[in-house]
C-alpha positions in Angstrom: 26.3 -35.8 27.9 29.2 -36.2 30.8 28.9 -39.4 31.9 30.4 -39.0 35.2 27.6 -36.4 36.0 24.1 -36.8 36.0 21.5 -34.1 35.6 17.8 -34.9 36.0 15.0 -32.6 35.2 11.6 -32.3 37.4 10.0 -34.9 35.1 13.0 -37.6 35.6 13.2 -37.0 39.5 9.4 -37.7 39.8 9.5 -40.6 37.9 12.8 -42.0 39.6 11.1 -41.3 43.3 7.9 -43.4 42.1 9.5 -46.4 40.4 11.9 -46.5 43.6 8.9 -47.0 45.7 7.7 -49.5 42.9 11.5 -51.6 43.6 11.2 -51.4 47.5 7.5 -52.9 47.5 5.7 -50.0 48.7 4.0 -49.3 45.8 2.0 -51.5 43.0 3.2 -51.0 39.2 -0.2 -50.3 38.5 -0.4 -47.4 40.8 2.6 -46.0 39.8 1.5 -45.8 36.3 -1.6 -44.3 37.1 0.1 -41.8 39.5 3.1 -40.8 36.7 0.0 -40.7 33.7 1.8 -43.5 31.7 0.4 -46.7 30.4 1.2 -49.9 32.3 3.4 -50.9 29.6 5.3 -47.9 29.3 5.9 -48.0 33.0 7.0 -51.5 33.0 9.4 -50.6 30.0 10.7 -47.7 32.6 11.3 -50.4 35.3 13.1 -52.7 33.2 15.6 -49.9 31.7 16.0 -48.4 35.5 16.6 -52.2 36.9 19.3 -52.4 33.7 21.1 -49.0 33.7 20.2 -47.2 36.9 19.0 -43.9 36.9 20.7 -42.5 33.8 18.2 -44.7 31.8 15.2 -42.3 32.7 17.1 -39.3 30.6 16.3 -39.2 26.9 18.8 -40.4 24.8 19.1 -37.2 22.7 20.3 -34.9 25.7 23.5 -33.4 25.5 23.9 -34.0 21.8 24.0 -31.7 19.0 20.9 -31.2 16.9 20.9 -32.6 13.5 19.6 -29.3 12.1 21.5 -27.0 14.1 22.9 -23.8 11.9 26.5 -23.8 11.6 28.5 -20.8 13.1 29.8 -19.8 9.7 26.0 -19.9 8.4 25.0 -17.6 11.5 27.9 -15.3 10.7 26.8 -14.7 7.1 23.2 -14.0 8.2 24.4 -11.2 10.6 26.8 -9.8 7.8 24.1 -9.2 5.8 21.7 -7.9 8.1 24.5 -5.1 9.1 25.4 -4.2 6.0 23.4 -5.1 2.4 20.1 -5.0 4.3 20.6 -2.6 7.1 17.5 -0.9 6.3 15.2 -4.2 6.7 12.9 -5.3 9.5 13.1 -9.0 10.5 10.1 -10.0 8.5 11.1 -8.1 5.4 14.8 -9.7 6.1 13.4 -13.0 6.4 11.9 -12.7 2.6 14.5 -11.0 1.2 17.2 -13.5 2.3 15.0 -16.3 0.7 14.5 -14.4 -2.4 17.8 -13.1 -3.3 20.4 -15.2 -1.3 18.3 -18.5 -1.1 18.6 -18.9 2.9 15.5 -20.4 4.3 14.8 -19.8 8.1 11.7 -18.8 10.0 11.5 -15.4 11.7 11.8 -16.4 15.1 15.0 -18.3 14.3 16.5 -15.2 12.3 15.3 -12.9 15.3 17.1 -14.9 18.1 20.2 -14.9 15.7 19.8 -11.1 15.3 19.2 -10.4 18.8 21.9 -12.5 20.3 24.6 -10.8 18.2 23.5 -7.4 19.4 21.2 -6.1 16.7 18.1 -4.4 17.8 14.8 -4.4 16.1 14.3 -1.7 13.5 11.6 -0.1 15.3 10.5 -0.5 19.2 7.0 -1.8 19.6 4.5 0.4 21.0 1.7 -0.4 23.0 -1.6 0.6 20.3 -3.9 3.1 20.9 -7.9 2.1 21.0 -9.4 3.0 18.0 -13.1 1.5 16.8 -12.4 -0.9 14.1 -14.3 -0.5 10.7 -15.1 -3.5 9.1 -13.5 -4.2 5.7 -16.0 -3.9 3.0 -17.0 -7.3 1.5 -16.3 -7.2 -2.2 -13.3 -5.5 -4.1 -14.4 -2.7 -5.8 -17.0 -1.3 -3.0 -14.5 1.1 -1.7 -10.9 1.9 -2.2 -9.0 4.2 -0.4 -6.2 6.9 -1.6 -3.7 9.5 -0.3 -0.2 10.7 -0.4 2.5 10.6 1.6 5.6 13.2 1.6 8.6 11.6 2.9 12.5 10.9 2.1 12.0 8.0 0.1 15.4 7.9 -1.4 17.0 8.8 1.9 17.5 11.7 4.2 20.2 13.1 2.1 17.8 13.5 -1.0 14.7 15.8 -1.0 11.1 14.7 -0.1 8.8 13.9 -2.6 5.5 12.3 -2.7 4.1 8.7 -3.1 0.6 8.9 -4.1 -1.1 5.1 -3.5 -4.6 3.4 -3.6 -5.7 0.2 -2.4 -8.9 -1.8 -2.0 -10.8 -1.8 1.2 -11.8 -5.5 1.0 -8.6 -7.1 0.1 -5.6 -4.6 1.0 -4.7 -5.0 -2.4 -2.3 -2.5 -3.6 -4.2 -1.1 -6.9 -1.7 1.5 -8.1 1.0 3.7 -6.6 3.3 6.5 -8.2 6.1 9.0 -7.1 5.3 12.7 -7.6 6.9 15.7 -6.5 4.2 16.7 -4.5 0.4 15.4 -3.6 -1.5 16.8 -6.6 -4.6 16.6 -8.6 -2.7 15.0 -11.4 -1.3 12.2 -9.3 -4.9 11.3 -8.4 -6.3 11.5 -11.7 -3.4 9.1 -12.6 -4.2 6.7 -9.9 -8.0 6.9 -11.0 -6.8 6.3 -14.5 -4.6 3.2 -13.8 -7.7 1.5 -11.4 -10.3 2.1 -14.2 -8.4 0.9 -17.1 -6.9 -2.4 -15.1 -9.6 -3.1 -12.4 -13.1 -1.4 -13.5 -14.8 1.4 -11.8 -14.9 1.1 -8.1 -18.5 2.1 -6.3 -16.9 4.5 -3.9 -13.6 6.3 -2.7 -12.4 7.1 0.9 -10.2 10.4 1.2 -9.3 13.1 3.3 -9.7 16.8 2.6 -6.9 17.8 0.4 -7.6 20.6 -1.8 -7.1 18.3 -5.0 -10.1 16.3 -3.5 -12.4 18.8 -1.8 -13.0 22.2 -2.4 -11.6 24.2 1.0 -12.3 27.6 -0.3 -15.5 29.5 1.3 -16.3 31.2 -2.1 -19.7 30.3 -3.8 -20.2 31.8 -7.5 -23.6 33.0 -8.2 -24.5 29.9 -10.4 -23.3 27.5 -7.5 -25.9 29.5 -5.2 -28.7 29.5 -7.8 -27.6 25.6 -8.1 -27.4 24.4 -4.5 -24.0 22.9 -4.8 -20.7 23.8 -5.3 -18.7 22.6 -8.5 -16.4 19.9 -8.0 -12.6 20.2 -7.9 -10.9 18.4 -11.4 -10.6 15.2 -9.9 -14.0 15.2 -8.3 -15.4 16.0 -11.3 -14.0 12.9 -12.5 -15.1 10.8 -9.9 -18.5 12.4 -10.3 -18.5 11.5 -14.3 -17.6 8.0 -13.4 -20.6 7.6 -10.8 -18.0 7.2 -7.9 -19.1 8.5 -4.6 -16.5 10.1 -2.6 -16.6 9.5 1.0 -14.4 12.0 3.2 -12.6 11.3 6.1 -12.3 13.7 9.1 -9.1 12.5 10.9 -6.6 10.4 9.7 -7.7 7.6 12.2 -10.8 7.2 10.2 -8.5 6.2 7.0 -6.5 3.7 9.4 -6.0 1.4 6.4 -4.3 3.5 4.0 -2.3 5.1 6.7 -0.7 1.5 7.8 -0.2 1.0 4.1 2.2 4.1 4.1 3.8 2.9 7.3 4.9 -0.3 5.5 5.8 1.3 2.4 8.1 3.9 4.5 9.6 0.8 6.1 9.7 -1.8 3.1 9.7 0.1 0.1 12.6 2.9 1.3 14.7 -0.2 2.1 14.5 -1.9 -1.1 15.0 1.7 -3.2 18.1 2.0 -1.3 19.1 -1.8 -2.0 18.7 -1.3 -5.6 20.5 2.5 -5.4 17.5 4.3 -7.2 17.3 7.8 -5.8 15.3 9.6 -8.4 11.6 9.4 -9.2 11.5 7.8 -13.1 13.6 4.7 -11.9 11.6 4.3 -8.7 8.1 4.6 -10.8 9.6 1.7 -13.2 10.5 -0.3 -10.0 6.9 0.3 -8.3 5.5 -1.0 -11.7 7.9 -3.7 -12.9 8.7 -5.3 -9.2 7.4 -4.0 -6.0 3.7 -3.8 -6.3 3.4 -7.5 -7.2 5.2 -8.8 -4.5 3.8 -6.4 -1.7 0.5 -7.8 -2.7 1.5 -11.5 -2.5 2.6 -10.5 1.1 -0.2 -8.5 2.5 -3.3 -9.2 0.3 -6.4 -11.1 2.6 -9.1 -12.8 1.0 -12.4 -10.5 0.9 -15.5 -12.1 2.3 -17.3 -12.4 -1.3 -15.0 -13.5 -4.0 -17.0 -11.6 -6.7 -15.8 -8.5 -7.5 -17.8 -5.1 -7.6 -16.0 -3.1 -9.9 -17.8 -2.1 -12.5 -16.8 -3.0 -16.1 -15.9 0.2 -18.3 -19.1 1.3 -20.5 -18.6 0.5 -24.2 -17.9 3.6 -25.9 -16.9 5.3 -22.5 -13.8 7.9 -23.2 -11.8 7.6 -20.3 -9.0 9.2 -21.2 -11.1 12.2 -21.7 -12.9 12.0 -18.6 -9.7 11.4 -16.4 -8.2 14.6 -17.6 -8.2 18.1 -16.8 -11.0 20.5 -18.2 -11.4 24.1 -19.2 -14.1 26.2 -20.3 -13.4 28.5 -23.1 -14.8 30.6 -26.1 -12.9 30.5 -29.6 -11.8 33.7 -31.0 -12.5 35.3 -34.0 -9.4 33.9 -35.5 -10.9 30.5 -34.8 -8.5 29.7 -31.8 -8.7 29.1 -28.3 -6.3 30.7 -25.7 -5.6 29.5 -22.4 -2.7 31.4 -20.5 -0.4 31.7 -23.3 -1.1 28.3 -25.1 -3.0 28.8 -28.8 -4.8 26.0 -30.1 -6.2 26.5 -33.4 -9.9 25.3 -34.7 -10.2 24.0 -38.0 -13.2 24.3 -40.0 -15.5 21.3 -39.2 -17.8 19.2 -41.5 -20.9 20.9 -40.4 -19.6 24.5 -39.2 -17.0 26.5 -41.1 -16.3 28.7 -38.4 -16.0 28.3 -34.4 -15.7 31.8 -33.9 -17.5 33.0 -30.7 -18.3 29.6 -29.4 -18.2 27.7 -26.1 -16.1 24.9 -25.9 -14.7 22.3 -23.5 -11.0 21.9 -23.7 -9.4 18.9 -22.2 -5.5 18.2 -21.3 -5.1 14.4 -20.9 -2.6 13.1 -18.7 0.1 12.6 -21.4 0.1 16.4 -21.8 -1.8 16.3 -25.2 -4.9 18.7 -25.9 -8.3 18.2 -27.0 -11.0 20.9 -27.8 -14.9 19.7 -27.7 -18.0 21.2 -29.1 -21.1 19.8 -28.0 -19.4 16.6 -27.1 -17.8 16.6 -30.8 -14.1 16.6 -30.9 -13.1 19.4 -33.1 -9.3 20.3 -32.8 -6.3 18.6 -31.0 -2.9 20.1 -29.7 0.7 18.4 -29.1 1.7 17.8 -25.7 2.9 21.1 -23.1 3.8 20.5 -19.7 0.8 19.2 -17.5 0.1 21.9 -15.2 -2.2 22.0 -11.9 -5.1 24.2 -13.0 -6.2 27.1 -11.1 -9.6 28.4 -10.3 -9.9 32.1 -10.3 -12.6 34.8 -10.7 -13.3 36.2 -13.8 -12.0 39.6 -14.4 -14.9 42.7 -14.2 -17.7 43.3 -11.9 -20.1 41.2 -13.8 -19.3 38.1 -15.9 -19.9 37.9 -20.0 -23.4 36.6 -20.8 -23.3 32.7 -20.4 -19.9 32.9 -18.9 -19.1 31.4 -15.4 -17.9 33.8 -12.7 -15.1 31.3 -11.6 -13.1 29.5 -14.0 -10.1 27.2 -14.4 -7.3 28.5 -15.9 -4.2 27.2 -17.2 -0.8 28.6 -16.6 1.5 27.7 -19.6 4.4 29.7 -18.2 4.1 28.4 -14.7 7.3 28.3 -13.3 
């Protein structure tokens, strides 16, 4: 501080005026202490210092000194350079985390924000006033409800073609349960998410979802069997949910599934930045990064404690074949040559222990998520086939005016040669 010039703040000026009145005998020391909001002893000490050093004694001794913990200009320039180059796609909070995890630079978010703004670096996104939406309370336990959706986006940068990140989260805690990149939002993606959640956490009670065609029948057609039954057959994903006893809850607007929408907003911000940082530009490497690194760190940052600690995920019943349930299913008739034909695919059915020939038998055919095939007759596995490309089943009407006896009017078909 310049000893030739003295700058007093409002508090110091008020104290100087009051203590001057005490020195002049116009106010008692006790009355001055009450006016200044100080103790009598503190006021007495200030009087002694004023008599000894003058008005300068009322100024705090640290005024004008450099703070002991002040960041050096060299370190500030290093942080700004990292923010401009290596971490150019990161927002302030994300940058703060990465500076500590990758560079071992520890500083508060507000300190970082002041450094960046002072250097002319604007925030990644301008804050907008939030629209008013009625908040849906979180479920009280993990496992009572999960939310899932797909997000088409340029995940690997604007120069790369878009793909779809499909993800599921728990409503109570916000935990990212599973996530995986696919070329587009599809039934296979939802089945993969379901398989991952059931195997790792258990069976959730319900799932909150939109009206995507993989989840909800959007066609207007009712088969004769459906009309007689009074309900329509579910989609491939819907059938798996039904078999596991998971209640589907349909959201009618994007705002209704706000939590999963916000999840994708975070992922489009943070995950895109981290994929670019690691030079990841294709789906296979991105899925490995999600599995081995990102999901765990995401949950450490964003998970919240549910109201009740006990999980509501139901354990998988002993003997339940999850791989069979969470797969694509078809109905078929075994030919006279004991072979099942599906869109160019031929599966030979060998003789069984109780039946030498399955010709004309109606069977259930399953393609598992790894592409392999199984054939079931009355719940018993009777044939297998090697892996083939995983294709989205198509629901079509059986040719002819009237279906075969005992056959469905509408059925799922597999197109092995689909381009």
